[in-house]
Structure formats: structure tokens, C-alpha cells
C-alpha positions as CSV (number, residue, x, y, z in Angstrom):
1,M,4.0,28.9,-3.5
2,K,4.7,31.6,-6.5
3,L,5.3,30.4,-9.9
4,W,8.8,32.1,-9.9
5,E,9.9,30.8,-6.8
6,N,10.4,27.5,-8.6
7,P,13.9,26.7,-9.8
8,E,12.5,25.0,-13.1
9,V,10.5,27.8,-13.5
10,R,13.5,30.3,-13.2
11,R,15.7,27.7,-15.4
12,L,13.4,27.6,-18.2
13,T,12.6,31.5,-18.6
14,L,16.2,32.0,-19.0
15,I,16.8,29.5,-21.4
16,F,13.9,30.8,-23.3
17,L,15.2,34.7,-23.2
18,A,18.6,33.0,-24.3
19,L,16.7,31.7,-27.3
20,A,15.1,35.5,-27.6
21,V,18.7,36.6,-28.1
22,L,20.4,34.1,-30.2
23,A,17.4,33.8,-32.5
24,P,17.7,37.1,-34.4
25,A,21.7,37.4,-33.9
26,L,21.6,34.1,-36.2
27,C,18.7,35.4,-38.2
28,F,20.8,38.2,-38.9
29,A,23.6,36.6,-39.2
30,A,22.0,34.1,-42.0
31,G,20.8,37.4,-43.8
32,A,24.5,39.2,-43.6
33,A,25.8,35.9,-45.3
34,Q,23.4,35.8,-47.5
35,E,23.5,39.2,-48.9
36,S,27.4,38.6,-49.4
37,A,27.0,36.0,-51.2
38,K,24.9,38.2,-53.6
39,R,27.1,41.0,-53.7
40,G,29.7,37.9,-54.7
41,D,27.7,37.3,-57.5
42,Y,26.7,40.3,-59.0
43,R,30.7,41.1,-59.2
44,L,31.0,38.3,-60.5
45,E,28.0,39.3,-63.4
46,M,30.2,42.6,-63.4
47,A,33.2,41.0,-64.2
48,G,32.0,39.4,-66.9
49,V,30.4,42.4,-68.5
50,V,33.9,44.2,-68.4
51,G,35.5,41.8,-70.1
52,A,32.9,41.3,-72.8
53,V,33.2,45.2,-73.2
54,A,37.2,44.9,-73.4
55,E,37.6,42.5,-75.5
56,H,34.9,44.1,-78.3
57,Y,35.2,47.4,-77.6
58,P,39.0,48.1,-75.9
59,E,38.3,52.0,-75.6
60,A,35.1,51.6,-73.8
61,V,36.3,49.9,-70.4
62,T,37.6,53.3,-68.7
63,G,33.5,54.2,-69.3
64,T,32.0,51.2,-68.5
65,L,33.7,50.9,-65.4
66,N,32.9,55.0,-64.5
67,V,29.3,53.4,-64.8
68,L,30.0,51.0,-63.0
69,A,31.7,52.8,-60.0
70,G,28.8,55.7,-60.0
71,K,30.7,57.9,-61.5
72,N,28.9,58.7,-64.9
73,V,24.5,58.2,-65.1
74,E,24.2,60.1,-68.0
75,N,23.8,56.5,-70.2
76,T,21.4,54.5,-67.6
77,E,18.5,55.5,-69.4
78,N,19.5,54.4,-71.9
79,G,21.0,51.4,-70.7
80,L,18.1,50.4,-69.1
81,L,16.2,50.8,-72.2
82,I,18.5,47.8,-74.6
83,M,18.3,45.6,-70.7
84,R,14.7,45.7,-70.9
85,Q,14.3,44.7,-75.0
86,Y,16.6,41.7,-74.2
87,G,13.7,40.5,-71.1
88,F,15.6,41.9,-68.0
89,D,12.5,44.2,-67.0
90,E,13.9,44.3,-63.2
91,V,18.0,43.8,-61.9
92,S,18.6,43.8,-58.3
93,Y,21.6,45.3,-56.8
94,P,22.9,44.5,-53.4
95,D,22.3,46.8,-51.0
96,K,24.5,47.1,-47.7
97,N,21.9,47.2,-45.3
98,G,19.6,44.0,-46.6
99,A,21.3,41.7,-44.5
100,V,19.8,43.8,-41.8
101,F,16.0,44.8,-43.4
102,G,15.8,41.6,-45.0
103,A,16.2,39.6,-41.4
104,L,14.5,41.4,-39.3
105,P,10.3,40.1,-40.6
106,Y,12.1,36.2,-39.6
107,A,13.7,37.7,-36.4
108,A,10.2,39.3,-35.2
109,L,8.4,36.0,-36.6
110,F,10.4,34.0,-34.9
111,V,10.2,35.6,-30.9
112,A,7.0,35.8,-31.4
113,L,6.7,32.4,-31.7
114,L,9.3,31.9,-29.3
115,A,6.6,34.0,-26.8
116,A,3.4,32.3,-27.9
117,V,5.1,28.6,-26.7
118,F,6.6,30.2,-23.4
119,I,3.6,32.1,-22.4
120,T,2.0,28.5,-23.2
121,M,4.5,26.6,-21.3
122,L,4.0,28.8,-18.6
123,L,0.5,28.2,-17.8
124,F,0.8,24.7,-18.0
125,L,3.4,25.1,-15.7
126,R,1.0,27.0,-13.4
127,A,-1.1,24.9,-13.6
128,F,1.0,21.8,-13.2
129,F,2.3,23.5,-9.9
130,R,-0.6,24.2,-8.2
131,R,-1.4,20.2,-8.6
132,I,1.6,19.9,-7.2
133,V,1.0,22.0,-4.2
134,G,-1.9,20.2,-3.7
135,L,-0.6,17.0,-3.4
136,T,2.1,18.5,-0.8
137,E,-1.0,19.9,1.3
138,Y,-2.5,16.7,0.7
139,A,1.0,14.6,2.0
140,K,1.1,17.3,5.2
141,R,-2.7,16.2,6.3
142,L,-1.2,12.3,6.0
143,Q,1.3,13.0,8.2
144,S,-0.9,14.9,10.8
145,R,-3.0,11.6,10.3
146,D,-6.3,12.8,8.6
147,Y,-7.3,10.1,6.0
148,S,-10.3,11.6,5.8
149,L,-9.5,13.6,2.6
150,D,-10.6,11.8,-1.0
151,I,-7.9,12.9,-4.4
152,R,-9.0,10.2,-6.3
153,D,-8.9,11.7,-9.6
154,N,-9.8,10.5,-13.0
155,D,-8.6,12.3,-15.5
156,E,-5.3,11.2,-17.9
157,G,-2.3,12.3,-17.5
158,V,1.4,10.9,-14.7
159,I,-0.5,13.4,-12.2
160,S,-3.6,11.9,-12.0
161,I,-1.6,8.6,-11.9
162,Y,0.3,9.6,-8.8
163,K,-3.3,10.6,-6.9
164,N,-4.8,7.8,-7.4
165,E,-1.3,6.0,-5.8
166,I,-1.4,8.3,-3.2
167,F,-5.2,7.3,-2.2
168,K,-4.4,3.9,-2.2
169,I,-1.4,4.6,0.0
170,T,-3.7,6.8,2.3
171,G,-6.1,3.6,2.1
172,L,-3.7,1.3,3.8
173,L,-2.7,4.1,6.2
174,R,-5.6,4.6,7.1
175,E,-6.3,0.1,7.6
176,Q,-2.7,0.4,8.8
177,A,-4.1,2.9,11.6
178,E,-7.5,1.6,12.9
179,Q,-5.4,-1.7,13.6
180,S,-2.6,-0.3,15.4
181,G,-5.6,1.5,17.2
182,T,-7.3,-1.7,17.8
183,E,-4.6,-3.7,18.6
184,K,-3.5,-1.4,21.0
185,R,-7.0,-1.3,22.9
186,M,-6.5,-5.9,22.4
187,L,-3.1,-4.9,25.0
188,S,-4.6,-2.9,26.9
189,D,-7.6,-5.4,27.4
190,T,-5.2,-8.5,27.9
191,L,-3.1,-6.8,30.0
192,Y,-6.1,-5.9,32.6
193,N,-7.2,-9.4,32.3
194,I,-3.3,-10.8,32.8
195,S,-3.5,-9.0,36.0
196,H,-7.0,-9.4,37.0
197,Q,-6.6,-13.5,36.5
198,L,-3.1,-13.6,38.2
199,K,-4.7,-11.0,41.3
200,T,-6.4,-14.0,42.5
201,P,-4.9,-16.9,43.0
202,L,-1.3,-14.3,43.9
203,T,-3.8,-13.2,46.8
204,S,-4.6,-17.0,47.4
205,L,-1.1,-17.7,47.9
206,F,-0.5,-15.1,50.5
207,V,-2.9,-15.9,52.3
208,L,-2.0,-19.6,52.7
209,T,1.6,-18.6,53.1
210,D,0.5,-16.0,56.3
211,L,-1.5,-19.3,57.1
212,L,1.4,-21.4,57.5
213,N,3.1,-19.4,59.5
214,D,0.6,-19.2,62.4
215,G,2.0,-22.8,64.3
216,R,-1.0,-24.8,62.5
217,D,-1.7,-28.4,63.1
218,I,0.5,-30.9,60.5
219,S,-2.7,-31.8,58.8
220,E,-4.0,-27.8,58.4
221,R,-0.3,-27.3,56.7
222,Q,-0.6,-30.1,54.5
223,E,-4.4,-28.8,53.8
224,F,-2.7,-25.4,52.7
225,I,0.2,-26.7,51.0
226,A,-1.9,-28.5,48.6
227,R,-4.1,-25.1,47.8
228,I,-0.9,-23.6,46.9
229,R,0.1,-26.5,44.8
230,A,-3.4,-26.2,43.0
231,Q,-3.3,-22.5,42.3
232,L,1.0,-22.3,41.2
233,K,-0.3,-25.2,38.8
234,R,-3.3,-22.5,37.5
235,I,-1.1,-19.4,37.5
236,E,1.0,-22.2,35.2
237,W,-1.6,-22.9,33.0
238,L,-2.4,-19.4,32.7
239,V,1.1,-18.3,31.6
240,S,1.1,-21.2,29.6
241,S,-1.9,-20.4,28.1
242,L,-1.0,-17.1,27.6
243,L,2.2,-17.6,26.1
244,K,0.4,-20.0,23.6
245,L,-2.2,-17.4,22.6
246,S,0.9,-14.6,22.0
247,R,2.8,-16.9,20.1
248,L,-1.1,-17.6,17.2
249,D,-1.4,-14.2,17.7
250,S,2.8,-13.4,16.7
251,D,2.2,-15.8,14.1
252,T,5.2,-17.3,15.0
253,V,3.7,-20.6,15.3
254,I,4.2,-23.2,11.8
255,M,1.9,-25.2,11.8
256,K,3.1,-29.1,10.5
257,R,0.7,-30.1,7.9
258,Q,0.2,-34.0,8.8
259,T,-2.5,-36.1,7.6
260,L,-4.2,-37.0,11.0
261,P,-7.4,-40.1,11.1
262,L,-10.1,-37.9,12.8
263,S,-10.8,-41.2,15.5
264,K,-6.8,-40.3,16.3
265,L,-7.2,-36.6,16.7
266,V,-10.0,-37.2,19.1
267,S,-8.6,-40.2,21.1
268,R,-5.1,-38.2,21.7
269,A,-8.0,-34.5,23.0
270,A,-9.8,-37.0,25.1
271,E,-7.2,-38.9,26.9
272,P,-6.0,-36.1,29.6
273,L,-9.7,-36.0,30.3
274,L,-10.7,-39.4,30.3
275,I,-9.9,-39.5,34.4
276,P,-11.8,-36.4,35.3
277,M,-14.7,-37.2,33.0
278,E,-14.7,-40.6,34.9
279,L,-14.4,-38.9,38.4
280,R,-17.8,-36.8,37.4
281,E,-19.4,-40.2,36.0
282,Q,-19.6,-38.4,32.5
283,T,-19.9,-41.0,29.2
284,L,-17.7,-39.7,26.2
285,S,-19.6,-41.2,23.5
286,L,-16.9,-41.5,19.3
287,R,-18.7,-42.3,16.7
288,G,-18.1,-41.8,13.1
289,E,-17.0,-44.0,10.1
290,D,-12.9,-45.6,10.4
291,G,-10.5,-43.1,7.4
292,I,-11.9,-39.8,8.3
293,E,-8.5,-37.8,7.9
294,I,-8.0,-34.3,7.8
295,T,-4.6,-32.2,7.6
296,G,-3.5,-30.4,9.9
297,D,-0.7,-30.0,13.0
298,L,-1.8,-33.0,15.5
299,N,-0.2,-31.6,18.7
300,W,-2.1,-28.1,17.9
301,L,-5.5,-29.5,16.8
302,A,-5.7,-31.8,19.8
303,E,-5.0,-29.1,22.3
304,A,-7.8,-27.1,20.3
305,V,-9.9,-30.2,21.3
306,G,-9.4,-30.6,24.2
307,N,-9.9,-27.4,25.3
308,I,-13.2,-27.7,23.7
309,L,-14.1,-31.2,25.5
310,K,-12.9,-29.8,28.9
311,N,-15.7,-26.9,29.1
312,C,-18.2,-29.3,27.9
313,M,-16.8,-31.7,30.6
314,E,-17.2,-28.5,33.7
315,H,-20.7,-27.7,32.0
316,T,-22.0,-30.9,31.8
317,P,-23.7,-32.4,35.5
318,K,-22.3,-35.8,37.1
319,G,-23.7,-38.5,34.9
320,G,-24.0,-36.5,31.9
321,E,-22.8,-37.6,28.2
322,I,-20.1,-36.1,25.5
323,T,-20.6,-37.3,22.2
324,V,-18.1,-36.8,19.9
325,S,-18.6,-37.9,16.1
326,Y,-17.6,-37.0,12.4
327,E,-18.7,-37.5,9.1
328,Q,-17.2,-36.4,5.8
329,N,-18.7,-34.7,2.4
330,R,-17.6,-33.9,-0.7
331,L,-16.5,-30.3,0.6
332,F,-15.4,-30.3,3.8
333,R,-15.0,-33.2,7.0
334,E,-16.8,-31.9,10.3
335,L,-16.2,-33.0,13.4
336,R,-19.2,-32.5,15.8
337,I,-19.2,-32.2,19.4
338,E,-21.6,-32.5,22.1
339,D,-22.5,-32.2,25.7
340,T,-26.2,-32.7,27.8
341,G,-24.8,-29.3,29.8
342,G,-28.3,-27.0,29.0
343,G,-26.4,-25.5,26.6
344,I,-25.1,-21.6,26.6
345,A,-26.7,-18.6,27.7
346,P,-28.5,-16.8,24.5
347,E,-26.4,-13.6,25.2
348,D,-23.4,-15.6,25.5
349,L,-23.4,-17.6,22.6
350,P,-22.1,-14.3,19.9
351,H,-18.8,-13.9,22.3
352,I,-17.6,-17.4,23.7
353,F,-15.0,-17.6,21.2
354,E,-13.4,-14.1,22.9
355,R,-10.8,-14.0,25.0
356,F,-11.4,-14.1,28.7
357,Y,-14.6,-14.4,28.4
358,R,-16.9,-15.8,31.1
359,G,-19.9,-16.5,30.3
360,R,-22.8,-16.6,32.6
361,R,-22.5,-20.3,33.4
362,A,-18.5,-20.3,33.8
363,G,-17.4,-21.6,37.1
364,A,-15.3,-19.7,39.8
365,D,-12.2,-20.9,38.1
366,S,-12.7,-20.4,34.6
367,V,-10.5,-17.7,32.9
368,G,-12.2,-17.4,29.5
369,I,-8.9,-18.8,27.4
370,G,-9.5,-21.9,25.8
371,L,-12.4,-21.9,23.5
372,A,-10.5,-18.2,22.1
373,M,-7.3,-20.5,22.1
374,A,-9.1,-23.4,20.5
375,K,-10.8,-21.0,17.8
376,S,-7.4,-19.7,16.8
377,I,-5.7,-22.8,16.1
378,I,-8.6,-24.7,14.8
379,E,-8.5,-21.7,11.7
380,K,-5.2,-21.5,11.3
381,N,-5.6,-24.9,10.3
382,G,-7.3,-24.4,7.9
383,G,-11.0,-25.0,9.5
384,S,-13.3,-23.8,11.4
385,I,-15.9,-23.2,14.3
386,Q,-18.8,-22.5,15.8
387,A,-21.4,-23.0,18.3
388,Y,-24.6,-23.5,19.2
389,N,-27.8,-25.3,21.7
390,S,-29.7,-28.6,21.2
391,D,-32.3,-29.3,23.2
392,A,-29.7,-31.3,25.4
393,G,-26.9,-28.5,25.3
394,A,-23.9,-27.2,23.8
395,V,-22.9,-28.5,20.7
396,F,-19.4,-27.4,18.9
397,I,-18.9,-27.7,14.9
398,L,-15.2,-28.3,13.6
399,R,-15.5,-28.2,9.8
400,F,-12.3,-28.3,7.5
401,M,-12.3,-28.0,3.9
402,T,-11.9,-31.1,1.7
403,D,-8.2,-30.7,0.3
């Protein structure tokens, strides 16, 4: 961008030109007024002289007026000698051109100063607009999603402040772009996993409904209907779990702040699993002191703990044991869930809380949602969860900080 293309510079130039014309005119007008005043004073002084002559020497009035009018210069030298005797060495006479010549130095000085100021302002504006152009180019790069530039400036001044603030905005835009990209990848992966998880039960449903139309006997038809119900329950559970995950991700779930005894939380979470555990001949052991409490939402935390217990149940062999213990200290309340299922494969440990992740020991009906949902619920209630292996099996540790 050229400097003269800026309307601000053009307006400033017009102002300086107007001042350059107006200032000398004002100087000349001031000089003329000063010279006019001097002439008025001179006339009064001469009038006093003529009056004094008329009073003492009436016959010399005419000659005095002729001298003042410049018609008689014969007595000029004699008059100068007399004036010097009384201390009037130099007499200033008004000049018709004195206003012009007297104002010229002041006008020239003012115009020179004005020109110096104007040039200085132009140089400043040139540097200023260069920085503005730099910011404009930077903004264009931002519009094209180029966040690699660094315009931070340690100098003082408004432009430096703006540059630093714009750089902060750039950082926010970069983070939002990265987050948006991550969310898009997660959405793509989620849609793929959802379609994959729904594909299997839907295929089974189509096959079973076709078999029902082949004229099977009643016992076979009842078996197919039972399988269809099982697949429908699986789809229902999958859709329900996905809806819960989406609510947790969108922060539309409001977690209640309730005071919960850990014993009550574990009992609520384990209740739906007692019969399946009994059928597997598994033992559920509870250990802990009464009166240990945490703050959180009972229903959501019960679902989170229930998902962990269900995972332990599915990976614990027939006749195994699942142990739930809880304790407290000054820093946190801890809930520990252990099983005797042989543990988690070491390569799976870093990923077991990832959505749709299925470990190497996962069952055929495993979807990979339960532990991911448990982690999200626990964290939204101010807690944390981690997993590791013991000699007997897997260990899950939930911790809630002391209020």
C-alpha cells in the first residue's frame, strides 16, 4: 500500500498546506497592524511638535509643516545635530513596506518549522502504515488458516499491544482448529464404529427373520424368537449407551452434588449383577469401613461402577472372586475393584478406557463402550480412574479428592 493512498495522509497533507498558506498571511497581517500602530504613534508625536511650535513660535508653523511634509530639507542636518544633543541619536520612521519586510522572517521561520513537522509526520506515518500493512497481511494469512506466523512484539506502543493480542487470538484459533480436526476424526471413527457395531446384530436379525419364514417347527421358532429378542436388547443397550456418551460429551448432563456413602454406591451398582454372578458361581466381596462418603451423582456413579463390575464379571472365570474395597485418607477417598480373571494384556492397558476399543481378551459381544463411559462419568464427578494388573487379575482404582 502506497502512503498517498491513505485518506488519513491526504487529509493531513491538506491541513499542513492550509497552515502553510494561512500562517504567512497571519504574519503579514500582524506586521501590518504593528506598522499601522507605529504610524499612529508617529503622527501623535509630530502633532505634539507642531503644537509646541504653534504655541511659542506661531510664525514658524508653516515652515515646520513643510519640513514634516518633506518639502524643505535645508534644516535637516541642523535638526539632527540638535536632536543628538538631547539624546535622540536614532529616530525610527514608519516605512510603508515595513509590514511586509518585517513579517517575512517570521513567516519563513514558521513555514520552515511547519515543513519540518510535516516531513517528520510523514516519516512516522510511513513507518506506522507499514506496520498496519503487516498486520493486514497477517490477518489474510489467518483467513487462509495459516497459523504458523509469530508476530509477537516486545516494543512499546499501541501497535505492539495489538500484535501481541492478535497473536493470542492466533493461538486460540490454532487450538480450535486442532480441536475441530480431532473432533472430526473422532466423529468419523465413532460413526464407523457405530455402523460396525449395529451391522452384526442387524445381520443376525435379518437371518433369523428369514429362518422364521421357512416353516420351522414351534421349538425352532421359539429359539429364533429368543435370539431375536437378545439381538434387539443388544441394539437397545448399544443405542442407549451411545446416547449417554453423546450427552456426556456435549456437557448436557448436570451431575448432582450428593453426599454418598461408598457402601450405598457399591450396593446400588452391584445389584443388577448379583444374579449373573450367582449363575457364574462368582463371589462378590465387600470390604471397607462404614461412614466413608464422597460427593457426586448417585445414579451416574452407580452406572460407572456397575460397568466396571460387569467388565470384571465377564473376564473372571467360573468360581472366581471379585473384591470391592474402599478406604480414605486426608487427601482422597479410594474405591478399589479387583478380579481374579488373569488381568489385562499389557498392550491393552493404555487403551482400555478408549471408546470402542476391544482388547485381545474381549468377548464376542463386547462393544468397548462400558469402560469409556465409566471414565467419563467418574471424571465429571471430580474423580479419577486407573487400571493395572496384580498377580491375580485386573485392578481398577477410583479416587475422589476430599472436599
